[in-house]
C-alpha positions in Angstrom: 17.8 7.1 4.4 18.6 3.5 5.3 21.9 2.2 4.1 22.5 -1.6 4.3 25.8 -3.3 4.4 25.5 -7.1 4.2 28.4 -9.4 4.8 28.7 -12.4 2.4 28.2 -15.0 5.0 25.0 -13.3 6.3 23.6 -12.1 3.0 20.7 -14.6 3.0 19.7 -13.6 6.5 20.1 -9.9 5.7 17.8 -10.2 2.7 15.2 -12.1 4.6 15.3 -9.5 7.4 14.9 -6.7 4.9 11.9 -8.3 3.4 10.3 -8.8 6.8 10.9 -5.1 7.6 9.3 -4.1 4.3 6.3 -6.3 4.9 5.8 -5.0 8.4 6.1 -1.5 7.0 8.7 -0.2 9.5 11.4 0.8 7.0 11.8 4.5 6.1 9.8 5.9 3.2 13.2 6.7 1.5 13.9 2.9 1.3 10.6 1.7 -0.1 7.2 3.2 -0.7 3.8 1.5 -0.3 3.1 -0.8 -3.2 -0.2 0.9 -3.9 1.2 4.5 -3.7 1.0 5.1 -7.5 -2.6 4.0 -7.6 -3.6 6.2 -4.7 -1.9 9.2 -6.4 -3.8 8.5 -9.6 -7.0 8.4 -7.6 -6.0 11.7 -5.9 -6.4 10.1 -2.5 -2.7 10.8 -1.8 -1.2 14.1 -3.1 2.5 14.8 -3.3 2.5 17.3 -6.1 0.3 18.6 -8.9 0.8 19.0 -12.6 0.7 22.7 -13.6 2.7 25.1 -15.7 2.1 27.9 -13.3 5.0 28.8 -11.0 3.1 28.0 -7.8 4.0 25.8 -4.9 2.8 25.0 -1.4 4.9 25.5 1.7 3.9 23.1 4.5 5.0 22.9 8.1 4.8 19.9 10.5 4.9 19.3 14.2 3.7 22.6 15.6 2.4 24.9 16.9 5.5 25.9 18.9 5.4 29.0 21.1 8.8 30.2 19.8 9.1 29.0 16.2 5.6 29.3 14.9 5.0 33.0 15.7 8.4 33.8 14.1 7.5 31.8 11.0 4.1 33.5 10.8 5.9 36.9 10.9 8.0 35.9 8.0 5.0 34.7 6.0 3.2 37.9 6.7 6.2 39.9 5.7 6.2 38.3 2.2 2.3 38.0 2.0 2.7 34.2 1.5 0.2 31.6 2.5 1.1 28.1 3.9 -0.4 25.0 5.4 0.4 24.0 9.0 0.0 20.3 9.8 -0.5 20.5 13.6 -0.3 18.1 16.4 -3.5 18.1 18.5 -1.6 17.9 21.8 0.4 21.1 20.9 -2.6 22.9 19.6 -4.3 22.3 23.0 -1.3 23.8 24.7 -1.0 26.8 22.4 -4.6 27.7 21.3 -3.8 31.3 20.6 -1.1 30.4 18.1 -3.5 28.0 16.3 -6.1 30.8 16.2 -3.5 33.2 14.8 -2.7 30.7 12.0 -6.3 30.6 11.0 -6.8 34.4 11.4 -4.0 35.0 9.0 -5.6 32.8 6.3 -3.2 29.9 6.5 -4.5 26.4 6.2 -4.5 24.0 9.1 -4.1 20.3 8.5 -4.2 17.2 10.8 -0.9 15.7 11.9 -2.3 13.4 14.6 -2.6 14.2 18.3 0.7 13.0 19.7 2.8 12.0 16.6 3.1 8.3 17.5 4.5 5.6 15.3 1.4 4.5 13.5 3.1 1.2 12.7 2.7 0.3 16.4 -0.9 1.4 16.7 -4.0 -0.6 16.0 -6.6 0.9 13.6 -8.8 2.2 16.4 -5.9 4.0 18.1 -4.9 5.6 14.8 -8.5 6.8 14.3 -8.6 8.2 17.8 -5.4 10.2 17.1 -6.9 11.6 13.9 -10.4 12.3 15.2 -9.2 13.9 18.4 -7.0 16.4 16.5 -9.8 17.2 14.1 -12.1 18.0 17.0 -9.5 20.3 18.6 -8.9 22.2 15.4 -12.6 22.6 14.8 -13.2 23.8 18.4 -10.4 26.4 18.4 -10.8 27.7 14.8 -14.3 26.7 13.6 -12.6 25.0 10.6 -12.7 21.3 9.8 -9.3 20.1 8.4 -9.5 18.7 4.8 -6.0 17.3 4.8 -4.2 14.6 6.9 -0.4 14.2 7.0 0.2 10.9 8.8 3.2 10.9 11.1 6.3 9.7 9.4 4.5 9.4 6.1 2.7 6.2 7.2 0.4 4.7 4.6 -1.8 1.7 4.7 -5.1 0.4 3.2 -6.8 0.9 6.6 -5.6 4.5 6.7 -7.0 5.1 3.2 -10.4 3.7 4.3 -10.4 5.8 7.5 -9.4 9.0 5.6 -12.2 8.5 3.0 -14.8 8.1 5.8 -13.5 11.3 7.5 -13.3 13.1 4.1 -9.6 13.7 4.5 -7.1 13.7 1.7 -3.6 12.4 2.5 -1.3 15.3 2.1 2.1 13.9 1.3 5.1 16.0 0.0 7.3 16.1 -3.0 10.1 13.7 -2.4 12.8 16.0 -3.9 11.7 18.8 -1.5 12.5 17.1 1.8 15.5 19.2 3.0 15.6 17.3 6.4 15.4 20.7 8.0 14.6 19.1 11.3 18.1 17.7 11.8 20.0 19.5 14.5 22.9 21.5 13.0 21.3 21.9 9.6 21.7 25.6 8.8 19.3 28.0 7.0 21.4 28.4 3.9 21.6 24.6 3.4 17.8 24.2 3.8 17.0 27.1 1.5 19.6 26.0 -1.0 18.2 22.5 -1.3 14.7 23.8 -1.9 15.7 26.5 -4.4 17.9 24.1 -6.3 15.1 21.5 -6.7 12.2 23.8 -7.2 9.5 23.0 -9.9 5.9 24.2 -10.3 3.3 22.3 -8.4 5.5 21.0 -5.6 4.6 20.4 -2.0 7.5 21.5 0.2 7.9 19.9 3.6 9.4 21.9 6.5 9.0 21.8 10.3 8.1 24.5 12.8 8.0 22.2 15.8 11.5 20.8 16.1 14.6 22.0 18.0 16.2 23.2 14.7 13.2 25.1 13.6 14.6 28.6 14.0 17.0 27.7 11.1 13.9 26.7 9.2 12.3 30.2 9.9 15.5 31.9 8.6 15.5 29.6 5.6 11.8 30.4 4.7 12.7 34.1 4.5 15.5 33.2 2.0 13.3 30.8 0.0 10.4 33.1 -0.4 12.6 36.1 -1.3 14.5 34.1 -3.9 11.6 32.3 -5.5 9.4 35.4 -5.7 12.1 37.0 -7.8 11.8 34.0 -10.1 8.0 34.5 -10.4 6.8 31.9 -7.9 3.8 32.3 -5.6 2.9 30.5 -2.5 -0.5 29.0 -1.8 -2.1 26.6 0.7 -2.0 23.0 -0.2 -5.7 22.8 -0.8 -5.4 25.7 -3.2 -2.6 24.0 -5.0 -4.7 20.8 -5.4 -7.4 22.8 -7.0 -4.9 24.4 -9.4 -3.7 21.0 -10.5 -7.2 19.7 -11.5 
């Protein structure tokens, strides 16, 4: 989250600078969302949750596959017979093809999270498209599956991205704002991650977590806690595409 402190003498300059940042789109999504976000959600081009009375949610994981964390996470999911969606980086999928194949073999969903996780704000449209298409091709070549979902790095959104996604038949897979536990932050422990998610749980949510960051073993431990707790409360865990179908 961005916190601004503006001195009185520089208030005008500070406001102008903030407006420029927002126009350029380089502020955090926690500060301001894209002005057309609500329309895209209504059109179901961007999905961050679904409306349902069923106690069902989607666990999603970004930035893998990782040779240490992803197999450990898959073991936890298998233990609980829970399904999830993995938004993978093409570069890491190339380096760890067997892990990607295991994700697919265990009936989890694989989504596109770009090839190298660049800052899309700094890339031109063609470079963004290359990041997306390259990753789709890698996923398809290794698993035989064509991803249906795209989670842009950093939650980047733009009109160009919407147009490209439509042409590639990809839905923008966002996440439920209240369910971002910031599990990727070093030093964030499993009980805090799990506690945040359990406290804020509601049917139809998309929960964002990470299996490709230095802190991801804490995430693995947290997922064990989350599933155990929420299953007792009657929740089930499905892939994001399955959740989208439930919400129709």
